[in-house]
VEXMAR-644946 format. One record per residue: x, y negated, z negated of N, C-alpha, C, O in turn; residue in one letter. Coordinates in steps of 0.001 Angstrom, whole numbers, padded with zeros to 6 digits, always signed. Atoms other than C-alpha are relative to their C-alpha. Example, Ala and Ser with C-alpha at 12.3 -4.5 7.8 and 13.67 -1.06 7.14 Angstrom:
<atoms>
+000890+001190+000000+012300+004500-007800+000900-001200+000000+001936-001181-000665A/-000820+001190+000060+013670+001060-007140-000770-001090-000730-000261-002198-000899S/
</atoms>
This chain:
<atoms>
+000900+001127-000327-000218-000037+000371+001285-001146-000264+002234-000961-001026X/-000371+001203-000091+001229-003440+000923+000354-000590-001243+000029+000179-002147X/-000061+001517+001122+002115-006471-001825-001779-000769+000146-002638-000958-000715X/+000999+000367-000472-000645-007836+000006-001454+000479-000385-002393-000132-000895X/+001092-000994+000530-003055-005082-000497-000468+000103-001527-001534-000280-002007X/-000207+000517+001050-001859-004662-003929-000860-001133-000728-001956-000983-001268X/+001024+001406+000628-003113-008178-005192-001157-000015+000418-001698-000807-000353X/+001114-000071-000400-006526-007610-003312-000753+000360-000690-001713-000134-001281X/+000771-001061+001345-007252-004546-005230+000041-000447-001646-000783+000018-002434X/-000138+000078+001338-006116-005937-008594-000926-001596-000222-001083-002168-001301X/+000529+001393+000563-008031-009339-008168-001354+000610+000182-002002+000439-000851X/+001368-000460-000184-011429-007627-006894+000235+000863-001450-000447+000338-002330X/+000563+000002+001918-011001-005611-010757+000050-000909-000363-001055-001194-000825X/+000356+000851+001039-010482-008315-012296-001179-000568+000163-001935-000819-000776X/+001628+000688+000122-013540-009823-011011-000982+000679-000251-002068+000382-000750X/+001234-001252+000599-015202-006639-011373-000551-000411-001403-001660-000812-001756X/-000262+000023+001512-014148-006794-015070-000631-001262-000587-001378-001147-001558X/+000341+001123+000502-014886-010260-015678-001476-000364-000108-002003-000918-001073X/+001242+000499-000007-018299-010664-014452+000156-000824+001058+001118-001212+001721X/-000087+001779-001225-019952-013556-012163+000348-001117-000954+000835-002195-000613X/-000590+001615+000562-019351-015876-015057+000987-000912-000050+001019-002107-000344X/-001346+000771-000425-015720-016272-014126-000486-000926+001287-000304-002143+001250X/+000236+000748-000924-017000-017378-010899-001279-001263+000236-001448-001987+001217X/+000950+001231+000050-019852-019820-011739+000294-001042-000596+001087-001209-001523X/+000057+001635+000023-020418-023389-011691-000639-000246-001713-000188-001206-002338X/+000954-000282+001571-022515-022912-015297-000528+001300-000520-001255+002129+000029X/+000637-001173+000102-022998-020468-017421-001008-000338-001523-000639-000898-002555X/+001461-000232+000664-026686-020055-019299-000019+000578-000911-000395+001740-000754X/+000853-000913+001491-027363-018787-022458-001274-000217+000370-001427-001358+000804X/+001508-000056-000016-031454-018061-022080-000340+000928-001773+000230+001839-002373X/+000354-000953+001295-033406-017079-025434-001491-000308+000626-002350-000499-000234X/+001808-000030+000236-037025-017414-024038-000155+001445+001218+000714+002308+001348X/+000613-001515-000476-038713-014488-021799+000695+000369+001051+000362-000453+001905X/-000381+000047-001111-036652-013226-019023-000373+000018+001075+000519+000164+001910X/+000593+000304-001303-038985-013638-016140+000343-001542+000079+000783-002063+001105X/-000070+001230+000119-038805-017070-017319+001407-000670+000264+001540-001757+000825X/-001408+000601-000248-034821-017452-017345+000370+000195+001156+001271-000511+001610X/-000445-000128-001101-034758-015856-014097-000120-000944+000876+000736-001428+001617X/+000267+001428-000910-036991-018631-012507+000635-001091-000107+000716-001778+000911X/-000279+001424+000299-035275-021756-014492+001504+000587+001083+001702-000241+001972X/-001143-000073-000942-031694-019977-012415-000424-000580+001088-000050-001711+001400X/+000092+000074-000932-033172-019814-009577-000331-001364+000353+000430-002018+001066X/+000442+001699-000330-034869-023282-009277+001011-001126-000206+001072-002306+000139X/-001371+001907+000783-031636-025388-011040+000943+000334+001448+001399-000606+002099X/-000945-000480-001268-029548-023319-007964-000804-000834+001417-000044-001471+002147X/+000573+000487-000956-031982-024627-005339-000485-001232+000086-001138-001664+001036X/+000324+001107-000017-032320-027888-006761+001376-000900+000061+001451-002087+000379X/-001238+000746+000178-028831-028813-007197+001471+000952+000865+002656+000617+000876X/-000969-001420-000942-026838-025590-004943+001499+000123-001483+002572+000599-001111X/-000451-000733+001357-024979-025040-008799-000340+001350-000412-001315+001727-001063X/+000367-001378+000457-024196-021287-008920+000021-000258-001888+000640-001139-002485X/+000056-000206+001011-025248-020093-012510-000002+001541-000029-000355+002304+000870X/-000404-000865+000467-024365-017389-014264-001257+000420-001439-001113-000411-002336X/+001092-000064+000797-027470-016185-016731+000317+000797-001163+000700+001858-000671X/-000004-000701+001058-027105-014613-019826-001326+000314-000971-001248-000351-002004X/+001113-000549+000954-030613-013000-021698+000349-000001-001537+001399+000612-001724X/-000058-000517+001127-030646-012879-025281-001015-000476-001076-001588-001554-000914X/+001211+001012+001299-033097-013645-028680+001210-001119-000167+002344-001421+000205X/-001463+001261+000729-031736-016479-030574+000729+000011-000733+001705-000731-000848X/-000650-000697+001063-030771-014724-033160+001409+000503+000632+002447+000528-000029X/-000909-000911-000549-028509-013053-031101+000851-001144+001111+002078-001045+001130X/-000843+000937-000590-027249-015833-028805+000766-001147-001144+001856-001642-000858X/-000324+000787+001130-026600-017977-031885+001463+000820-000639+002530+000248-000861X/-001083-000869+000721-024300-015012-033433+001355-000336+001197+002493-000622+000822X/-000995-000265-000361-022451-014952-030095+000680-001429+000305+001910-001383+000291X/-000191+001438+000299-022054-018873-029862+001228-000258-001029+002286-000794-000697X/-000797-000090+001269-020315-018610-033359+001076+000604+000212+002190+000167-000078X/-000875-000798-000032-018710-015684-032362+001440-000775+001257+002632-000547+001049X/-000757+000287-000798-016874-017380-029432+000344-001413+000058+000945-001860+001035X/-000269+001039+000093-016703-020777-030736+001928-000199-000046+002093-001407+000127X/-001547+000354-000723-012382-020923-030153-000020+000247+001146+000935-000320+001678X/-000453-000214-001952-012531-019908-026353-001797+000117+000417-002383+001100+000869X/+001334+000042-000611-016239-021217-025668-000371+000969+001444+000648+000999+002134X/+000685-000923-001408-017962-018863-022435-001216-000477+000529-001637-000010+001587X/+001282+000081-000871-021180-020450-021757+000117-001749-000294+000961-002318-000987X/-000101+001256+000216-022115-024076-021486-000682-000536-000125-000464-001734-000306X/+001185+000746+000614-025566-024746-022217-001058+001149-000302-001506+001899+000565X/+001036-000624+000648-027972-022938-024412-001383-000329+000177-001624-001509-000080X/+001080+000639-000662-031525-023139-023170-001352+001288-000568-001562+002470-000296X/+001165-001174+000730-034739-021754-025401+000271+000722-000623+001431+001133-000592X/+000069-000777+001103-035696-019605-028229-000393-000978-001119-000710-002147-000898X/+000813+000859+001155-036872-021062-031322+001130-000949-000603+002317-000628-000672X/-000790+001214+000247-035582-024656-032676+001170+000246-001766+002022-000553-002155X/-000847+000223+001182-033977-023270-036330+001376+000586+000602+002213-000292+000397X/-000933-000402-000291-031042-021155-034766+000862-001398+000659+002062-001438+000389X/-000861+000821-000649-029832-024386-032701-000109-000779-000609+000401-001809-000169X/-000112+001655+000977-030573-026946-035766+001313+001107-000368+002096+000508+000368X/-001204-000925+000998-027353-023974-037593+000674-000604+000881+001533-001381+000465X/-001023+000011-001190-025826-024425-034035+001064-001230-000107+002286-001214+000035X/+000077+001517+000116-025698-028208-034547+000702-000566-001261+001523-001480-001342X/-000528+000378+000934-025211-028072-038064+001858+000303-000360+002638-000370-001035X/-001030-000417+000438-022053-025756-037897+001116-000648+001303+002200-000278+001754X/-001112+000711-001419-020618-028080-034939+000560+000900+000995+001763+001033+001222X/-000422-000808-000815-021170-025394-032200-000626-000693+001303-000772-000046+002340X/+000708+000231-001058-022875-027704-029948+000731-001657-000173+001362-002135-001116X/-000395+001115-000353-022168-031111-028351-001349-000921-000139-002417-000375+000140X/+000527+000691+000144-024051-034268-029105-000408-000543+001694+000398-000432+002618X/+000265+000261-001535-025975-035600-025734-001360-000364+000043-002248+000317-000470X/+001166+000955-000366-028745-038330-024525+000284+000420+000688+001381+000667+001190X/+000956-000228-002014-030518-037467-021598-000688-001547+000362-001208-002296-000465X/+000851+001259-000670-031953-040449-019539-001295+000850-000132-002100-000013-000485X/+000812-000377+000190-034724-038093-019793-000951-000353-001122-002151-000395-000852X/+000920+000204+000675-036092-038969-023101-001492-000606-000273-002471-000404-000992X/+001267+001218+000190-038419-041620-022580-001575+000677+001018-002610+000142+001414X/+001235-000897-000816-040570-038425-020645-000783+000932-001021-001780+001494-000568X/-000026-000781+001090-040985-036485-024089-000651-000309-000798-000765-001452-001241X/+001518+000154+001441-043556-036256-026575+001226-000056-001764+002264+000561-002004X/-000668+000551+000812-042329-037724-029876+000688+001993-001011+001886+002170-001228X/-000708-001034+000094-041632-033995-031233+001127+000523+000483+001939+001215-000131X/-001485-000931-000268-038987-032877-029396+000836-001383-000502+001763-001140-001275X/-001107+001053+000204-037204-036365-029844+000087+000104-001628+001265+000187-001977X/-000232-000348+001603-037640-035897-033973+000780+001435-000143+001418+001733-001152X/-001192-000791-000090-035820-032735-032759+000843-000098-000115+001353+000438-001098X/-001446+000663-000161-032748-034231-031829-000060-000828-001405+000523-000422-002410X/-000581+000804+000932-032725-036647-034143+000449+001110-001362+001522+001103-001966X/-000434-000648+001006-032695-034230-036682+001147+000719-000246+001582+000979-001368X/-001136-000679-000098-029760-032405-035432+001082-000940+001019+001732-000555+001990X/-001418+001419-000646-027344-036172-034406-000427+000218+001198+000371-000297+001981X/-000637+000122-001647-028401-035331-030760+000405+001478+000702+000340+001768+001896X/-000621-001008-000496-026931-031999-030698-000911+001080+000544-000602+002112+001139X/+000708-001025-000538-029848-030400-029982-001888-000792+000825-002302-001918+000553X/+001140+001067-000243-033414-031519-028221-001361+001193-000173-001090+002355-000476X/+001061-000695+000200-036977-029977-028414-000747+000334+002046-000960-000522+002905X/+000515-000461-001813-038391-027937-024481-001304+000421-000261-002033+000303+000724X/+001091-000400+000328-041288-026695-026000-000288+000215-001142+000698+000246-001878X/+000371-000512+001179-043607-025676-029165-000856+001164+000269-001022+001741+001344X/+000604-001527+000483-045465-022790-030264-000449+000296-001125+000395+000387-002016X/+000539-001083+001048-047786-021178-032774+000154+001193-000767-000471+002070-000171X/+000019-000851+000048-047061-018618-034744-001136+000793-000166-002130+000117-000431X/+001216-000598+000491-049637-015839-035327+000430+001403+000621+001581+001723+000919X/+000492-001614-000364-050698-012149-034224-000766+000199+001003-001534-000694+001360X/+001038+000242-000499-052434-010729-031931+000185+002035-000164+001058+002765-000632X/+000818-001575+000135-054687-006832-031418-000372+000234+000498-001199-000453+001098X/+000632-000434-001262-055370-004612-029347-001407+000504+000271-001674+001704+000212X/+001566-000735+000582-059128-004193-029396-000732+001225+000773-001798+001728+000418X/+000061-001862-000250-059180-000740-027298+000200+000288-001628-000738+000177-002417X/-000313-000620+000865-057476+000508-030143-000666-000353-001689-000511+000163-002796X/+000849+000798+002088-059722-001710-033420-001176+001041+000553-001541+002029-000083X/+001256-000753-000107-062551-000212-031788+000175+001645+000239-000280+002212-000754X/-000553-001552+000854-061481+003634-031739+000202+000009-001488-000417+000862-002125X/-000447-000529+001427-060049+003337-035290-001110-000603-001031-000991-000466-002249X/+000801+000362+001422-063462+001436-036901+000315-000587-000494-000569-001056-001211X/+000164+000975+001193-061493-000951-038892-000326-000917+000332-000750-001083+001476X/+000566+001365-000892-062278-004455-038829+001319-000767+000274+002465-000351+000104X/-000984+000870-001447-060413-007393-036614+000620-000668-001728+000158-000973-002828X/-000275+000795+001366-058255-008799-039008+000402-001811+000915+000614-002249+002045X/+000444+001430-000800-058424-012627-039020+001480-001172-001042+001867-002311-000779X/-001183+000796+000983-055413-013830-041960+001371+000975-000371+001530+002195-000351X/-001346-001050+000382-051918-012786-043011-000389+000754-000778+000065+001808-000334X/+000549-001017+001046-053471-010737-045845-000457+000859+000597-000117+002031+000433X/+000928-001458-000411-055581-008739-044151+000900+001212+000580+000522+002382+000509X/-000828-000793-000670-052146-007279-042092+000908+000540-001320+001981+001104-001103X/-000673-000876+001587-050940-006018-046063-000990+000771-000147-000903+001311-001250X/+001174-000846+000592-054150-004023-046155+000585+001509+000360+001375+001641+001294X/-000175-001651-000094-053770+000129-046399-000586+000132+001322-000301+001157+001941X/+001291-000447-001367-056038+000272-043433+001174-000138+001089+000870+000322+002189X/-000317+000548-001351-053283-000955-041099+001696+000825-000227+002671+000728+000518X/-001503-000565-000028-050199+001101-042391+000407+000546+000976-000382+001367+001444X/-000515-000442-000823-047981+001925-039875-000541-000379+001239-000191+000248+002238X/+000559+000572-001410-050013-000107-037117+000499-001349+000227-000038-001970+001144X/-000365+001437-000041-048049-003572-037634+001418+000044+000740+002216+000921+000411X/-001293+000194-000658-045074-004466-035439+000851-001252-000253+000448-002287+000276X/-000494+001725-000344-042773-007486-035974+001433-000022+000387+001659+001156+000663X/-001474+000313-000181-038776-008489-035230+000245-000189-001109-000360-000606-002096X/-000661+000230+001312-036179-008301-037242+000498-001499-000244+001256-001890+000644X/-000349+001066-000045-035548-011619-038271+001592-000410-000065+001864-001610-000100X/-001326+000012-000250-031685-011168-038103+000169-000054+001236+001295-000452+001535X/-000078-000028-001490-032218-010914-034377-000772-000778+000501-000329-001221+001560X/+001326+000793-000974-035270-012860-033171-000367-001094-001125-000708-000964-002301X/+000208+001311+000331-035679-016194-033954-001650-000078-000239-001919-000833-001174X/+002157-000413-000385-040139-015519-033455-000014+000730-001920-000782+000355-002806X/-000031-000368+001412-039153-013470-036899+000423-000856-001093-000251-001211-002060X/-000345+000984+001042-037200-015591-038758-000965-001054-000246-000763-001601-001330X/+000638+001207-000049-039819-018331-038283-000917+000166-000994-001327-000702-001764X/+001170-000782+000924-042296-015919-040139+000700+000357-001103-000122+000377-002019X/-000652+000156+001508-040225-015520-043026-000021-001316-000486-000579-001727-001503X/+000059+001409+000629-039731-018785-043424-001319-000413+000012-001679-000980-001020X/+001525+000630+000066-043341-019713-042663-000604+000944-001316-001636+000395-001701X/+000757-000911+000810-044504-017027-045341+000855-000655-001633+000197-000494-002660X/-000531+000118+000601-041920-018393-047687-000870-001641-000275-001456-001722-001354X/+000343+001358-000263-043182-022233-047063-002104+000159-000474-002634-000592-001293X/+001550-000307+000453-047407-020933-047420-000139+000618-000969-001150+000267-001577X/+000378-000816+001161-047262-018547-050116+000922-000822-001441+000508-000761-002599X/-001224+000023+000683-043971-020042-051864+000913+000644-000034+000635+001608+000679X/-001169-000932+000000-040916-018347-052278-000094+001431-000334+000300+002288+000457X/+000073-001305+000580-041596-015325-054346-001304+000499+000190-001553+001633-000219X/+001352-000805+000048-045362-014875-053495+000385+000231+001514-000389+000949+002147X/+000271-000029-001578-044076-015164-049692+000986+001370+000230+000881+002076+001232X/-000975-001203+000078-041198-012348-050570-000863+001409-000403-000596+002544-000008X/+000789-000898+000395-043839-010398-052169-000641+000239+001012-000897+001437+001126X/+000855-000553-000932-045912-010584-049000+000454+000855+000904-000168+001820+001347X/-000913-000686-000875-043001-009524-046814-000090+001427-000547-000144+002402+000203X/-000703-001514+000432-042406-006475-049475-001430+000583+000220-001199+001783+000371X/+001547-000318-000358-046494-005719-048812+000054+000145+001096-000538+001187+001381X/+000395+000075-000868-046179-006438-045451+001264+001694+000773+001074+002609+001575X/-000656-001176-000597-043418-003901-044714-000338+001570-000115-000006+002545+000561X/+000769-001777+000245-045401-000740-046323-000956+000195+001650-001474+001278+001924X/+000933-000437-000845-047394-001411-042806+000750-000234+000998+000136-000151+002061X/-000903+000187-000940-044366-002161-040747+000127+001350+001016-000175+002381+000416X/+000095-001488-000702-043979+000866-037728+001602-000408+000188+002295+000457-000347X/-000784+000236-000505-040951-000634-036550+000499-001863+000020-000300-002799+000034X/-000576+001524-000163-038385-004123-036372+000221-000006+001211+000786+001022+001585X/-000413-000016-001074-037964-004854-033295+001231-001028+000488+001307-002166+000024X/-000967+001153-000439-035059-006654-031641-000166-001546+000542+000394-002573+000158X/+000112+001249-000418-036537-009186-029408-001607-000014-001206-001901+000825-002059X/+000585+001047+000858-039548-011637-031046-001220+000550+001114-002115+001161+000530X/+000689-000419-000763-041617-010767-027866-000686+001385+000002-001812+001619+000442X/+000593-001267-000599-041788-006977-027994-000981+000491-000615-001762+001328-000162X/+001617-000864+000277-044413-006287-030332-001144-000504+000360-002047+000075-000244X/+001394+000119-000500-047349-007747-028743+000553+000949+001249-000054+002002+001443X/+000104-000867-001285-046031-006188-025551-000270+001743-000506-001052+002543+000006X/+000333-001191+000838-045958-003098-027733-001565+000533-000393-001993+001685-000463X/+001358-000038+000170-049595-003889-028535-000762+000463+001373-001453+001475+001487X/+000467-000335-001016-050546-004048-025138-000120+000764+000816-000942+000803+001731X/+000193-000868-000328-049300-001113-024495-000228+001499-000306+000208+002578+000093X/+000841-000804+000867-051439+000641-026745+001053+000683-001298+000603+001376-002211X/-000578-000986+000770-048098+001882-028629-000140-000567-001857+000142+000156-002813X/+000140+000578+001546-048824-000549-032110-001503-000623+000329-001788-001011+001462X/+001167+001024+000304-052352-002246-033107+000286-001228-000064-000083-001882+000911X/-000630+001275+000072-050930-005273-034010+001014-000468+000207+001808+000292-000347X/-000776+001144+000112-048407-007952-033304-000107-001199+000140-000957-001954+000613X/-000010+001385+001228-046695-010725-035271+000878-000541+000925+001962+000034+001022X/-000277+000422-000956-045832-013090-032369-000450-001467-000299-001138-001869-001237X/+000130+001282-000269-045701-016723-031092-001508+000261+000585-001664+001353+001130X/+001151-000741-000489-049439-016563-030068-000239-000423+001360-000941+000275+002092X/+000032-000472-001870-049024-017942-026299+000944+001080+000594+001011+001246+001812X/-000686-001679-000704-046613-014398-025942-001550+000567-000168-001988+000840+000949X/+001023-000940+000171-050070-012651-027240-000635-000446+001589-000807+000318+002539X/+000999+000560-000986-051990-015178-024724+000301+000649+001646-000557+000867+002500X/-001050-000177-001138-049493-014186-021853-000271+001826+000186-000154+002518+001198X/+000235-001826-000565-050354-010187-022356-001427+000277+000054-001600+001323+000679X/+001081+000009-000521-054206-010549-022273-000318-001254+001401-001509-001422+001667X/-000085+000094-001016-053526-012617-019127-000003+000771+001034-000838+000989+001912X/-000074-001027-001150-051845-010222-017277-000559+001125-000339+000081+002133-000041X/+000487-001005-000162-054396-007879-018257-000264+000800-001241-001329+001405-001119X/-000421-000896+001118-053661-005966-021750-001313-000718-000766-001573-001916-000661X/+000421+000062+000761-056258-005672-024158+000220-000802-001153+000241-000092-002159X/-000685+000579+000858-055195-008166-026393-000404-001435-000678+000169-002418-000209X/+000783+000855+001329-056917-010573-029006+001041-001072-001007+001798-000622-001868X/-001366+000826+000523-054609-013455-030325-001117-001062-001469-002173-001684-001588X/+000614+000851+001230-055345-015011-033674+000917-000830-000632+002115-000610-000808X/-000639+000724+000776-054676-017884-035527+000254+000052-001475-000398-000907-001888X/+000737-000632+001232-054691-016737-039078-000457-001334-001375+000105-002333-001822X/+000437+000690+000916-056710-018146-041597+000966-001051-000925+000812-002259-001106X/-000888+000710+001409-053922-019097-044390+000443-001212+000900+000805-002055+000079X/-000920+000498-000553-052410-021295-041769+001467+000039+000569+002126+000545-000339X/-001222-000795-000898-049228-020628-039680+001271-001221-000365+001260-002330-000898X/-001589+000639-000763-045641-021877-038864+000147-000079+001681-000318+000522+002649X/-000241-000059-001850-044406-022905-035565+001354-000635+000130+002091-001229-000656X/-001329+000250-000032-041620-023289-033499+000271-001576+000707-000572-002216+001334X/-000387+000918-001476-040002-026070-031513+001080+000629+000780+002110+000745+000115X/-000348-000692-000898-038490-024287-028569+001529-001388+000265+001371-002583+000518X/-000556+000878-000607-035104-025824-027870+001567+000033+001352+001868+000898+002175X/-001112-000363-001197-031823-026669-025622+001289-000722-000974+001179-001428-001977X/-000811+000024+000744-028538-026962-026653+001340-000542+000734+001040+000316+001565X/-001311-000075-000915-024881-027928-024579+000919+000523-001769+000920+000155-002944X/-000801-000548+000792-022472-025761-026222+001354-000877-000180+001412-001677+000753X/-001086+000617+000596-019131-027359-027709+000936+000730+000638+000896+001960+000616X/-000797-000256-000572-016234-027215-025713-000075+000840+001307+000755+001616+001779X/+000929-000510-001790-018492-026246-022152+001048-000084+000566+001756-001044+000260X/-000957+000465-000800-015981-025810-019732-000711-000447+001068-000031-001019+001920X/+000519+000847-001851-018662-026992-016555-000674-001153-001611-000861-000342-002518X/+000160+001123+000916-019668-029965-019328-000835-000551+000798-001975-000421+000352X/+000581+000801-000851-021042-032049-016397-001043+000634+000853-001894-000136+001296X/+001064-001049-000415-023243-029117-014819-000415+000353-001003-001448+000980-000766X/+001372-000296+001455-024804-028502-018443-000434-001227-000054-001652-001249-000231X/+000867+000817-000232-025387-032091-018147-001177-000406+000547-002130-001086+000167X/+000951+000247-001104-027064-031874-015029-000857+001003-000254-002031+000651-000134X/+001650-001119+000265-029405-028577-015869-000602-000514-001493-001747-000159-001770X/+000421+000443+001009-029732-030306-019272-001513-001433+000455-002572-001744-000090X/+000898+001331-000463-031725-033333-017660-000551+000756+000741-001278+001431+000011X/+000938-001242-001148-033333-031010-014752-001300+000651-000675-002494+000686-000374X/+001165-000621+000617-034714-029045-017503-000865-000595-000957-001692+000132-001507X/+001040+001257+000408-036563-032011-019133-000609-000436+000962-001115-001516+000659X/+000966+000743-001181-038348-032904-015988-001137+000760+000020-001219+001968-000201X/+001407-000671+000318-041982-032433-015941-000066+001103+001324-000902+002003+001232X/-000219-000658-000885-040992-030726-012549+000377+001837-000646-000219+002882-000908X/-000560-001857+001023-039006-027474-014212-000655+000202-001029-000803+001422-001104X/+000959-000499+000928-041232-027398-017239-001405+000383+000564-002028+001225-000083X/+001038-000733-000938-044069-026631-014968-000088+000717+000294-001164+001145+000712X/-000356-001326-001074-042312-023705-013616-000917+001286-000956-001444+002361-000672X/+000481-001319+000931-043508-022036-016919-001338+000810+000373-001644+001988+000183X/+001752-000781-000453-047108-021245-015643+000141+000760+000816-000686+001642+001048X/-000431-001551-001284-045490-019083-012928+000194+001039-000700-000045+002004+000026X/-000767-001396+000791-044243-016333-015377-001197+000035-001400-001141+000857-002315X/+001070-000653+001143-047640-016841-017778+001012-000302-001577+001118+000481-002521X/-000819+000576+001401-045270-018881-020639-001212-001025-000288-001550-001981+000410X/+001319+001294+000012-048398-020724-022219+000589-001031-001329-000055-001576-002225X/-000438+001048+001337-046031-022812-024625-000813-001822+000159-001506-002148+001122X/+000199+001899+000515-046935-026837-025372+001438-000505+000610+002210-000858-000282X/-000950+000725-000429-044123-028155-023250+000299-001596-000326-000682-002337-000385X/-000491+000892+000612-042001-031205-024403+000048-001306+001179+000583-002362+000841X/-000093+000697-000841-042409-033070-021091-001511-000646-000097-002356+000236+000055X/+001485+000451-000028-045858-035218-021332-000549+000236+001483-001769+000267+001646X/+000927+000063-000801-046290-034840-017735+000134+001121+000676-000070+001235+001884X/-000227-001655-000353-045524-031053-017580-001236+000853+000378-002061+000855-000536X/+001232-000655+000020-048361-028814-016135-000416+000771-001114+000441+001442-001688X/-000072-000570+000999-050637-027447-018909-001193+001288+000850-001349+001569+002038X/+000709-001398-000401-053024-024370-018599-001194+000030-001150-000804-000164-002301X/+000826+000041+000712-056380-024169-020271-000039+001340-000880-000788+001520-001839X/+000105-001169+000817-055467-020644-021408+001107+000234-000886+001507+001286-001386X/-001197-000074+000920-052565-022024-023356-000633-000080-001324-001585-000848-001179X/+000155+000512+000659-053283-022011-027161+000162-001677-000543+001208-002326-000570X/+000331+001268+000226-054923-025443-028370+000846-000414-001429+000376-000106-002524X/-000789+000189+001146-052121-026703-030830-001173-001219-001369-000993-001490-002556X/+000471+001060+000775-054663-029304-032163-001214+001086-000968-001596+000750-002090X/+001018-001090+001348-057263-026107-033936+000614+000529-000395+000056+001544-000814X/-000342-001144+000097-054696-024444-034738+000499-000905-001828+000910-002051-002012X/-000347+000459+001160-054105-024770-038679+001664+000313-000476+002178+001342-000913X/-001540-000260+000223-050298-025614-039074+000929-000847-001069+001020-002057-001276X/-000583+000616+001406-048291-026208-041999+001339-001518+000436+001726-002031+001486X/-000632+000965-000405-046062-028874-042427+001633+000722-000266+002255+000837-001322X/-001346-000821-000366-042764-026983-041142+001497-000944-000895+001677-002161-000931X/-000833+000813+000665-039891-028040-043094+001434+000283+000916+002356+001025+000576X/-001179-000954-001271-037357-027507-039817+001420-000629-000565+002429-000143-000053X/-001285+000836+000635-034494-029815-041836+000429+001643-000822+001477+002273-000681X/-000661-000524+001264-034531-027307-044720+000746+001725+000385+001753+002344+000043X/-000154-001851-000270-034978-023460-043053+000918-000264+001283+001388+000743+001812X/-000775-000048-001595-032990-024873-039638+001827+000190-000691+002804+000542-000030X/-001390+000025+000444-029800-025015-042018+000708+001260+000125+000110+002230+000590X/-000720-001120-000209-027285-022554-042012-000113+000826-001768-000491+001977-001986X/+000133-000724+001077-027147-021864-045721-001358+000293-000860-001465+000830-001962X/+001784-000558+000203-031180-021486-046012-000005+001195+000779-000668+002169+000424X/+000241-001655-000946-030829-018640-043392+000576+000682-000219+000204+001853-000146X/-000335-001459+000562-028288-016950-044692-000427+000235-001487-000059+001303-001976X/+000397-000618+000994-029831-016938-047950-001355+000398+000213-001796+000833-000851X/+001194-000403+000072-033096-016103-047043+000053+001588+000975-000625+002549+000611X/-000824-001307-000662-031594-013167-044541+000725+000563-001092+000542+001780-001107X/-000439-000931+000818-029954-011919-047036-000849+000887-000901-000879+002093-001145X/+001313-000467+000997-032906-011815-049399-000407+001003-000076-000507+001856-000958X/+001018-000845-000624-034821-010157-046957+000867+001297+000138+000316+002387-000015X/-001171-001259-000054-032046-007644-046608-000294+000915-000657-000811+002028-000565X/-000154-001096+001515-031551-006628-049832-001734+000682-000933-002179+001713-001436X/+001591+000083+000780-035160-007048-051350-001173+001167+000942-001900+002123+000674X/+001552-000342-001092-037520-006283-048208+000367+001529+000840-000100+002632+000557X/-000488-001075-000577-035828-003963-045848+000593+001167-000204+000764+002000+000687X/-000470-001182+000827-034359-001459-048255-000926+000818-000306-000663+002011-000460X/+001151-000425+000813-037883-000779-049542-000440+000981+000829-000492+000743+002036X/+000955-000879-000947-039819+002836-048468-000881-000705+000843-001414-001810+000747X/+001983+000648-000457-042720+002578-046126-000714+001235+000260-001908+001207+000558X/
</atoms>
C-alpha cells in the first residue's frame, strides 16, 4: 500500500471513530422528543446552510455530559429539556451568557428564566406536569378514574403506575420538586414513598411512561401533560389529567455551552430557535407545549395553562445544584431502595 493510501485509510478510520460531530459546523445537544430534535436540525440546516450534528438525550443525561466535558467541551448549544438542569448548568458556570436580539418577541416567563440565570439560559416553551391513563385498560379493570396525585397511591393501582427516574429525567425531577412544594418536604417524600409502592418501572426518559400507557403496557404514566395529549392525538386511548391538588410546571430552556468551539453558529441557532417560524415547527411533530415566542402557532389541542391549577414553582431554589443534589440523594436513599 502506498503512503498516500495508508494516510487515506487512517483518515477514514479516524473519521468513522470520531463521528459526524468532528465535521459539523454546529454540535447540538437536544433534550426534547426525538422527532422534534430531528426537525429542528433539518430546518436549521436548510435555513442557514450550517451542518448540524445532533445528539438527543434526556435533560439529566445532557447536563451530566456537559459537566463531564467541561474541560474539553464537545457541544455548542443545548436546546430543550426542563429548565432546572439548565439553571444548574448556569450556576456551575457550564454555559455562556448571551442576550439575543429576539428577546422582544418572547413571553415574560421566558425572560424571567433568563434573568434568574444571568442570561446563561432562556425559556423556549412551557408545560404543566400531570399524568395520563389508558381509558381502555381502565374500563377493563373496573377501577375509578384517577383525578388527583393522591389517587395514584391507592392500593388499587399497585403495579400500574410508571414514571421516569429523577436522576436521568428532568420531567421526573420536576415531579419530585413539585411534590415537595405541594405537600411540604416531609409530606412530599412520604407521598413519593407511597407512590413507589405502585410504580412498575422507573424509565430513563420522561416521556416514556405515557408512551407505555398508550401501548397498554401500564395504566398510568406521570408526564408533562402535553406529552399525554400527543399520545391522544396520535390515536392512542389516553386521557390527560391535571391533578386536583395543583401541579408544577416546566420552562423548557436553551443554553450556549461554555467554551463552545462554534460560538458564532451557536448564536445563530439560538436566535433562529427563538423565532416564531422555528417555534411553530413544534406542531408538525405534535409537541403541544406553550412556546415562548408570542407569534408562534398555537393548537386548540394543547393544554390550556390558564385552566390548570399551577403552584408557584420556585425555579431558583429547585434549579440550584445544591438543592437538586440534596433531593436526588434523599430520593435515592429513602425512596428508590424501598421494596415494591
